[in-house]
DONUMI-776725 format. One record per residue (C-alpha): y, z, x; residue number from 1. Coordinates in Angstrom, 2 decimals. Layout:
BEGIN
+---------+---------+---------+------+
|      py |      pz |      px | sese |
+---------+---------+---------+------+
|       Y |       Z |       X |  NUM |
...
+---------+---------+---------+------+
END
This chain:
BEGIN
+---------+---------+---------+------+
|      py |      pz |      px | sese |
+---------+---------+---------+------+
|   35.73 |  -23.84 |   14.62 |    1 |
|   35.46 |  -26.48 |   17.57 |    2 |
|   37.42 |  -29.65 |   17.34 |    3 |
|   36.00 |  -32.89 |   18.29 |    4 |
|   37.37 |  -34.22 |   21.65 |    5 |
|   39.42 |  -37.45 |   21.55 |    6 |
|   37.69 |  -40.31 |   23.09 |    7 |
|   37.54 |  -39.91 |   26.88 |    8 |
|   38.70 |  -36.14 |   26.92 |    9 |
|   36.11 |  -33.54 |   28.03 |   10 |
|   36.60 |  -29.99 |   26.95 |   11 |
|   34.98 |  -26.99 |   28.79 |   12 |
|   32.35 |  -26.50 |   26.26 |   13 |
|   31.41 |  -30.02 |   25.61 |   14 |
|   28.27 |  -31.24 |   27.58 |   15 |
|   29.13 |  -33.21 |   30.77 |   16 |
|   27.90 |  -36.82 |   30.24 |   17 |
|   27.47 |  -37.21 |   34.01 |   18 |
|   24.99 |  -34.40 |   34.14 |   19 |
|   22.91 |  -35.22 |   31.15 |   20 |
|   20.68 |  -37.64 |   32.98 |   21 |
|   20.09 |  -35.28 |   35.86 |   22 |
|   17.60 |  -33.11 |   33.92 |   23 |
|   15.21 |  -35.84 |   33.52 |   24 |
|   15.39 |  -36.98 |   37.35 |   25 |
|   15.08 |  -33.35 |   38.62 |   26 |
|   12.64 |  -31.46 |   36.43 |   27 |
|   12.44 |  -27.82 |   37.32 |   28 |
|   12.91 |  -24.39 |   35.77 |   29 |
|   16.42 |  -25.07 |   34.54 |   30 |
|   15.26 |  -28.29 |   32.99 |   31 |
|   12.33 |  -26.57 |   31.03 |   32 |
|   14.37 |  -23.59 |   30.20 |   33 |
|   12.00 |  -21.23 |   32.00 |   34 |
|   14.02 |  -19.13 |   34.53 |   35 |
|   10.78 |  -18.84 |   36.49 |   36 |
|    9.53 |  -15.55 |   38.30 |   37 |
|   12.09 |  -13.38 |   39.94 |   38 |
|   11.89 |  -12.99 |   43.71 |   39 |
|    9.83 |  -10.03 |   45.11 |   40 |
|   12.04 |   -7.15 |   46.21 |   41 |
|   12.17 |   -6.74 |   50.03 |   42 |
|    9.64 |   -4.75 |   51.75 |   43 |
|   12.06 |   -2.83 |   53.90 |   44 |
|   15.57 |   -2.06 |   52.73 |   45 |
|   16.51 |    0.17 |   55.82 |   46 |
|   17.47 |    3.09 |   53.47 |   47 |
|   14.70 |    5.29 |   54.89 |   48 |
|   15.83 |    4.48 |   58.54 |   49 |
|   19.36 |    5.02 |   57.58 |   50 |
|   18.55 |    8.37 |   56.00 |   51 |
|   16.67 |    9.78 |   59.03 |   52 |
|   19.10 |    8.32 |   61.52 |   53 |
|   22.11 |    9.86 |   59.71 |   54 |
|   20.65 |   13.30 |   59.47 |   55 |
|   19.21 |   13.15 |   62.99 |   56 |
|   22.43 |   12.27 |   64.80 |   57 |
|   24.47 |   14.94 |   62.74 |   58 |
|   21.76 |   17.55 |   63.03 |   59 |
|   21.85 |   18.27 |   59.32 |   60 |
|   19.82 |   21.36 |   58.46 |   61 |
|   17.17 |   20.14 |   56.10 |   62 |
|   14.26 |   21.67 |   53.87 |   63 |
|   11.16 |   19.48 |   53.99 |   64 |
|    8.71 |   20.22 |   51.22 |   65 |
|    5.30 |   18.98 |   51.98 |   66 |
|    2.59 |   17.65 |   49.53 |   67 |
|    0.89 |   20.99 |   49.86 |   68 |
|    3.88 |   22.77 |   48.61 |   69 |
|    4.98 |   24.18 |   51.98 |   70 |
|    8.82 |   24.43 |   52.70 |   71 |
|    9.75 |   23.70 |   56.18 |   72 |
|   13.35 |   24.49 |   57.64 |   73 |
|   15.02 |   22.84 |   60.44 |   74 |
|   16.63 |   19.58 |   61.47 |   75 |
|   15.26 |   16.15 |   62.05 |   76 |
|   14.99 |   15.56 |   65.86 |   77 |
|   13.02 |   12.50 |   66.10 |   78 |
|   11.36 |    9.87 |   63.68 |   79 |
|    8.95 |    7.09 |   63.98 |   80 |
|    7.21 |    4.71 |   61.59 |   81 |
|    4.71 |    7.10 |   60.49 |   82 |
|    6.00 |   10.57 |   61.97 |   83 |
|    8.91 |   12.91 |   61.61 |   84 |
|    9.59 |   15.59 |   64.20 |   85 |
|   11.24 |   18.74 |   62.63 |   86 |
|   12.93 |   21.10 |   65.03 |   87 |
|   13.65 |   24.68 |   64.34 |   88 |
|   14.99 |   27.73 |   66.25 |   89 |
|   13.09 |   30.32 |   64.24 |   90 |
|    9.81 |   28.41 |   63.63 |   91 |
|    7.53 |   26.23 |   66.04 |   92 |
|    8.67 |   22.60 |   66.06 |   93 |
|    6.45 |   20.35 |   63.91 |   94 |
|    5.24 |   16.79 |   63.76 |   95 |
|    4.89 |   15.71 |   60.23 |   96 |
|    3.30 |   12.49 |   58.96 |   97 |
|    5.30 |   10.79 |   56.41 |   98 |
|    2.49 |   10.77 |   54.06 |   99 |
|    2.47 |   14.50 |   54.09 |  100 |
|    6.28 |   14.74 |   53.11 |  101 |
|    6.89 |   15.12 |   49.46 |  102 |
|   10.71 |   15.18 |   49.73 |  103 |
|   13.58 |   16.10 |   51.97 |  104 |
|   16.72 |   17.69 |   51.09 |  105 |
|   19.80 |   19.12 |   52.85 |  106 |
|   19.65 |   22.86 |   53.03 |  107 |
|   23.11 |   23.22 |   51.40 |  108 |
|   21.68 |   21.29 |   48.24 |  109 |
|   18.47 |   23.34 |   48.13 |  110 |
|   20.15 |   26.47 |   46.62 |  111 |
|   18.57 |   28.76 |   49.24 |  112 |
|   20.86 |   31.78 |   50.01 |  113 |
|   19.22 |   32.40 |   53.33 |  114 |
|   21.29 |   31.08 |   56.24 |  115 |
|   19.88 |   28.55 |   58.46 |  116 |
|   20.12 |   28.78 |   62.19 |  117 |
|   22.51 |   26.09 |   63.21 |  118 |
|   21.52 |   23.78 |   65.91 |  119 |
|   23.35 |   23.91 |   69.17 |  120 |
|   26.04 |   21.28 |   69.53 |  121 |
|   25.21 |   17.91 |   71.21 |  122 |
|   26.47 |   17.85 |   74.91 |  123 |
|   26.21 |   15.52 |   77.80 |  124 |
|   27.18 |   12.08 |   78.33 |  125 |
|   30.68 |   10.71 |   79.09 |  126 |
|   33.45 |   10.95 |   76.74 |  127 |
|   34.23 |    7.83 |   74.81 |  128 |
|   37.00 |    5.67 |   76.42 |  129 |
|   36.63 |    7.21 |   79.97 |  130 |
|   34.83 |    5.13 |   82.55 |  131 |
|   32.44 |    7.24 |   84.73 |  132 |
|   31.11 |    6.61 |   88.20 |  133 |
|   32.46 |    4.71 |   91.23 |  134 |
|   33.43 |    1.57 |   89.02 |  135 |
|   36.81 |    2.77 |   87.61 |  136 |
|   39.24 |    0.32 |   86.00 |  137 |
|   42.18 |   -0.64 |   88.36 |  138 |
|   45.42 |    0.67 |   87.34 |  139 |
+---------+---------+---------+------+
END
């Protein structure tokens, strides 16, 4: 049971007298009680790009299932807004339109007992932390 506050004391649950008149001055969704429409979700969240980039850089063996039901194995070598390039050692490399892809999953999660030819390791480029070329750090 709530008690009445003494004259001049404001309790947390009591309406604030200085804000009571603000609702009349600034009518809006809060004043009418209607929360209004929720904002539309963003068009791009970046999750798709993150997925492709992560698997492309790690050369993760994947299984791509197309809308026609075909299963393709390999790793993602390249991607674009509309196209994914699937590289394989045993099959020809394929350019797949993203609209043709039903889903992509890691080969380890597919339950397929057949081994996948592993991609060659990435080579080339300077090792991190070591300057290359004629411009070396002075010692």
